[in-house]
N, C-alpha and C positions, 0 to 999 in steps of 0.2 A: 504494500500499500504506501511505500515511501517513493518520493520521486518528484511529482508534480506539485506545484505550488499554487496557493490561491483558493478562493472562497468555493470555486468549482470542485476542485481537488478535495477539498474537505468535506464538502456536501457527498461527493461520490464515495468517499471513505466511509461516510456515516452510513449512507445507504448500502453499501457492501458489508459493513461491520454488522449492522443488524439484521440484515436479512440472509447473507450469506449467498448473496445473488448478485449478478452483475446487474447493473442499471439497463433496463429494457429499452430505454430512450437510444441506446447507442447501435441498435440494430437496423436492419433494411427498414423501408415502409411496410413490406409485406410481413415481415418478422413481428413488428409493432401492432400490426392490424391482427395477426394471428394471436398474439399475446392479449389484446383486448376482447377478442372474440372469445377466448377462453374464458375470461371474467365476465363477460356481459352477455354472451350466448350466440347473438346473432349480428349480421352484419347491419341489419336495421338499428339495433339498439346501440352498436358503436356508432353509426351515421349520427343517431340523435344525438348522442354524448359530445360528439364532435361539431355538430350544426352544420353537417355537409350532407349530401344525398348518398342514399345507399348505393347508387351506381358508382360514386366517386371511392366509396370504400372498397367495392368490388374491384376496380381497376387498380387500386393500391395493393389489394391483396394479391392478383393475379399477376404483378407485375407489369401490366399494360401501361401504367401511368405512374408518375410519382407526383407527390404533393409539390404544390407550388410554395414559396418560402413562407408564407403567413399561415398555409394550413399545415405546412411540414412542422414548424415551430409548434402549433398548436397540438399537433399529433404526438410531438416529443414531449411536450409539457404533460400532456394528457397520461401519457403511459407512465411516466415517471412520478407524478404528483398526485394522481387521482387516489383517493384513499382506497378504495375498491381495489385498485391496481397493486398497490402497496400492500394491502392484506393478503392478495393472492401470491406475492412474493416470500411471504413470511411464512415459515411452516410453524404448525401450532405446537410442537415440540420444542422449536426455538424460541419462541415468544414465552412459553411455559417456564423454561430454564433461565431466561433473563429476569423475567418477573419474580420467579423463587429464589434465583442465586446471586442475581446482580451479575456483573460482568467484570472482569480484568481487562483494563484497556492500557494501550501504549499510544502515546502522542509524541510528535516531534514536531519542533518549530519554536518560534520566539514565545517565550512564556517567562513568567515570573510574579512577584508580589508587587503591591503598592504599600509604602510605607511613608509617613511624613510627608504626603502629597508628591513624592517621587516614585517614579516606576523603576524597579529594579528587574529587567528583563534582559534575557540573552537566549540564545539558541540553545536549547536542552532536549533531551529525550527522557520521557518519565513513564512509569508504569503506575496504575493506581487500581485498587481494588473497589468498586463501586457498589452501593448497596442495593438490594432489590427494589428500593422505594425510589431510590434515585434513577435506577435503569428504567423503572415502570415509566416514570414522567418523561424520560427522555423517549422511549417507545412510543407513548401515546402522542406525542408532538409529531414524531415522524409517522406514524400512521394516519394522522391527518394531513399528512402531505406539508407539514410546516418544518422545513429543514433549518431555518433561522431559530425558530423556538426551540426545537430539538438541541441544537447547538448551545443556545442560552442555557438550557436545563443541564445540559453536559458541563459547560463552565462553572454553574453554580456547583453541581454536585463535586467536581475537581477541587473547587474552592473550600466546600465543607468538608470533604473526605480526604483529601491529600494533604493539604496545607492551608490552614486559613489564609484567605484573601488571595489564593494563588489564581493567577488568571492565564488562559489560553490566549494566544493571537486570534484574532478573525479568520487567519488564514493559515492553515496549519501545512507543513509539508507532508505529515503523515499522520493517519489515524487508524488504529487497529483494535478490533474488539478480538481479544485473546481467547475468551471463554464465554 
């Protein structure tokens, strides 16, 4: 999970860390439509969710056509952020394990504490065991499609359970859920 930098890399790492699945929005339009049909059942239902015609979805699914920029972005956002799509990416066993046992995480990037109005940050790599309650809050936000809220809950959990007042940078170089 280490290597890419930025908020997108952090959100990707959060997605994969929680679900243990790759982000479905990185596939072809046909693969994204197939994943959406697994969750929503029919081409018509997927079309309604995206606000496009059923024929458009059929063309994307068959490879006859590709979404134009606006619809391509809409499709990617949908398969990545829709709560039902996220729920389908997360196994019941994984969810139960995280909710009952918490998770050990590894984070790499700029982080540190703030004391006396001054930030003491540097590049570090940490491991922390987060409680079931903290991870449940992270997971609930993630399942709602709220990556920013999930990261805020993760920041708070690390601040509470690793070192009081410890803060992660907004853009981590890496984030792994080890258990």
